[in-house]
C-alpha positions as CSV (number, residue, x, y, z in Angstrom):
1,M,67.4,102.0,153.2
2,G,69.7,103.5,155.8
3,V,72.9,105.7,156.2
4,V,76.1,104.8,156.7
5,T,78.8,107.5,156.7
6,I,82.5,106.8,156.1
7,S,85.5,109.3,156.9
8,A,88.8,107.9,155.8
9,T,92.2,109.3,155.7
10,Y,94.3,108.9,152.7
11,G,95.4,105.3,152.2
12,A,92.9,104.0,154.9
13,G,90.9,102.4,151.9
14,G,87.9,104.5,152.1
15,S,87.4,104.5,148.2
16,E,87.8,101.0,148.3
17,I,86.1,99.9,151.4
18,G,83.0,102.2,150.8
19,P,81.7,100.6,147.6
20,A,82.0,97.2,149.0
21,V,79.9,98.0,151.9
22,A,77.5,99.6,149.6
23,A,77.0,96.6,147.6
24,M,76.9,94.2,150.6
25,L,74.2,96.5,152.1
26,G,72.2,97.1,149.0
27,L,72.7,100.9,149.4
28,P,74.0,103.3,146.8
29,F,77.3,104.4,147.0
30,V,77.7,108.3,147.1
31,D,80.7,109.9,146.5
32,R,81.4,111.7,143.1
33,A,77.7,112.6,142.9
34,I,78.1,115.2,146.0
35,P,80.3,117.9,144.2
36,A,78.0,117.4,141.1
37,G,74.8,118.1,142.9
38,V,76.6,121.3,144.6
39,A,77.8,122.6,141.8
40,R,74.1,122.6,140.0
41,R,72.6,124.0,143.2
42,L,75.5,126.7,143.2
43,G,75.3,127.2,139.3
44,V,79.3,127.1,139.3
45,P,81.4,124.2,137.4
46,L,81.9,121.1,138.6
47,S,85.6,121.6,138.8
48,D,84.9,124.5,141.1
49,A,82.9,122.3,143.6
50,E,85.6,119.7,143.4
51,Q,88.2,121.9,144.2
52,K,86.6,122.8,147.5
53,D,85.5,119.4,148.3
54,E,86.9,117.1,151.1
55,T,87.7,114.2,148.9
56,Y,89.7,115.3,145.8
57,D,93.5,115.7,145.7
58,T,92.9,119.2,144.2
59,G,90.9,120.3,147.0
60,L,94.1,120.9,149.2
61,W,92.4,124.1,150.2
62,R,94.9,126.2,148.9
63,I,91.7,127.3,146.8
64,V,89.7,127.4,150.0
65,S,88.6,131.0,149.2
66,S,88.4,130.6,145.3
67,M,84.6,130.4,145.0
68,A,81.7,133.0,145.7
69,L,78.2,133.5,144.2
70,V,77.3,137.0,143.0
71,P,73.9,138.1,141.0
72,D,74.1,137.6,137.5
73,L,73.0,140.8,135.8
74,A,73.7,139.5,132.3
75,G,70.8,137.1,132.1
76,A,72.9,134.4,131.8
77,G,71.7,132.6,134.9
78,P,70.8,133.2,138.7
79,L,74.3,133.1,139.8
80,A,77.6,133.8,138.3
81,Y,81.3,132.7,139.3
82,S,83.4,135.4,140.9
83,T,87.1,135.1,142.9
84,L,85.8,135.8,146.3
85,A,84.8,133.2,148.8
86,D,81.2,132.2,150.0
87,D,82.0,129.0,151.9
88,R,78.8,129.4,153.6
89,A,76.7,128.8,150.6
90,F,79.1,125.8,149.6
91,R,78.8,124.3,153.0
92,E,74.8,125.0,153.1
93,K,74.4,123.3,149.5
94,T,76.6,120.1,150.5
95,E,74.6,119.7,153.7
96,Q,71.3,119.9,151.6
97,V,72.6,117.3,149.2
98,L,73.7,114.8,152.2
99,R,70.2,115.2,153.8
100,E,68.2,114.8,150.5
101,I,70.3,111.5,150.1
102,A,69.5,110.4,153.7
103,G,65.9,111.4,153.4
104,S,65.4,109.4,150.2
105,T,67.7,106.7,148.9
106,G,70.0,106.3,151.6
107,G,73.5,105.2,150.9
108,V,77.0,104.8,152.0
109,I,78.5,108.2,151.9
110,L,82.3,108.9,151.8
111,G,83.7,112.0,153.5
112,R,81.9,115.5,153.5
113,A,81.9,115.5,157.5
114,G,78.9,113.1,157.2
115,A,79.0,112.0,160.7
116,L,78.5,115.8,161.7
117,V,76.0,116.8,159.3
118,L,74.1,113.2,159.5
119,G,74.5,113.1,162.9
120,D,70.8,113.4,163.9
121,V,69.6,110.8,161.3
122,P,67.8,108.1,163.3
123,G,69.7,104.6,162.9
124,A,72.4,105.9,160.9
125,L,76.1,104.3,161.4
126,H,79.1,106.7,161.4
127,V,82.5,104.9,160.9
128,R,86.2,106.3,160.9
129,L,88.9,104.5,159.0
130,D,92.2,105.3,159.7
131,G,95.8,103.7,160.5
132,P,99.5,104.7,161.1
133,E,101.1,107.0,158.5
134,G,103.5,104.5,157.5
135,A,101.2,101.7,156.9
136,R,98.8,104.2,155.1
137,T,101.6,105.2,152.6
138,A,102.3,101.5,152.1
139,T,98.7,100.9,151.2
140,A,98.8,103.9,148.8
141,R,101.7,102.8,147.2
142,R,100.1,99.4,146.6
143,L,97.0,100.8,145.1
144,T,98.3,103.6,143.2
145,G,101.7,102.2,141.8
146,R,103.2,105.8,143.0
147,D,106.5,105.8,144.5
148,E,107.0,106.2,148.5
149,Q,107.8,109.9,148.4
150,T,105.0,110.8,146.1
151,C,102.5,108.8,148.4
152,R,103.9,110.2,151.4
153,E,103.4,113.8,150.3
154,A,99.8,113.1,148.9
155,L,99.1,111.6,152.3
156,R,100.0,114.5,154.0
157,G,98.5,117.0,151.7
158,N,95.2,115.1,151.9
159,D,95.1,114.4,155.6
160,A,95.7,118.4,155.9
161,A,92.8,119.1,153.6
162,R,90.4,117.0,155.2
163,T,91.2,118.4,158.5
164,A,91.1,121.8,157.3
165,Y,87.3,121.0,155.8
166,W,86.2,120.2,159.3
167,R,87.8,122.8,161.3
168,H,86.9,125.5,158.5
169,F,83.4,124.7,158.3
170,Y,82.5,122.9,161.6
171,R,85.4,123.9,163.9
172,C,85.8,120.2,165.1
173,D,88.7,117.8,164.8
174,P,87.9,114.5,162.5
175,T,90.2,112.3,164.4
176,E,88.1,112.7,167.8
177,P,86.3,109.2,168.3
178,R,83.2,110.7,169.8
179,H,81.9,111.6,166.2
180,Y,81.8,108.1,165.3
181,H,80.1,104.7,166.3
182,L,83.0,102.8,164.9
183,V,86.6,103.1,164.5
184,I,88.9,100.9,162.6
185,D,92.4,100.8,162.0
186,S,91.9,99.4,158.1
187,T,95.6,99.0,157.7
188,T,95.7,96.2,160.1
189,F,93.1,94.0,158.2
190,P,92.4,93.0,154.6
191,F,89.7,95.4,153.1
192,D,87.1,92.8,152.7
193,T,87.2,92.2,156.5
194,V,86.8,95.9,157.2
195,A,83.9,95.8,154.9
196,D,82.5,93.0,156.9
197,L,83.0,94.8,160.3
198,I,81.1,97.7,158.9
199,V,78.3,95.9,157.6
200,A,77.9,93.9,160.8
201,A,77.9,97.2,162.4
202,A,75.2,98.5,160.1
203,H,73.2,95.5,160.6
204,A,73.0,95.8,164.2
205,R,71.7,99.2,163.6
206,G,68.8,98.2,161.2
207,I,70.7,99.0,157.9
208,G,70.6,97.1,154.8
209,H,69.3,93.8,153.8
């Protein structure tokens, strides 16, 4: 068991490196299960949780104030969907899901400000993947097959969304190295080399096989 959190900018390979690290460490890779867990706890559709989630393209935070919880007086359930924001509830449920994972199976967790939320977990490893904008754009083109302009726009939008997530909920900047044990320019090395570096650091902290 053990916990590795990965914060990755768009085009830095988080969605490719994360699962590789998890497989090498014998841990579950936890990504899409997080918004699903949050949606269950809030009693809202999965799409609404995804729209507020840090790692989704649709989470560009143009909908940062779109979800709310109100008492359901019609008997359909404990909570109903509204158009007013309850960001505190979303944050608390996301943190609850992360802590439950850390306290049970462990795992490699991508995004969700995991380095902050699980910063007090003994032996956890917190990693940041980043790189120059041009190099990340080129990587995104290779991975998605999209044209350069589309990838560049997606990069800037996703970077802004993830920064907004940290600042909105935690008043912190995700680019600050102090939040991490390991910061890697993942555009400089092959992804398998980056995964090897993370696994070596995880083993040094007693995580994995």
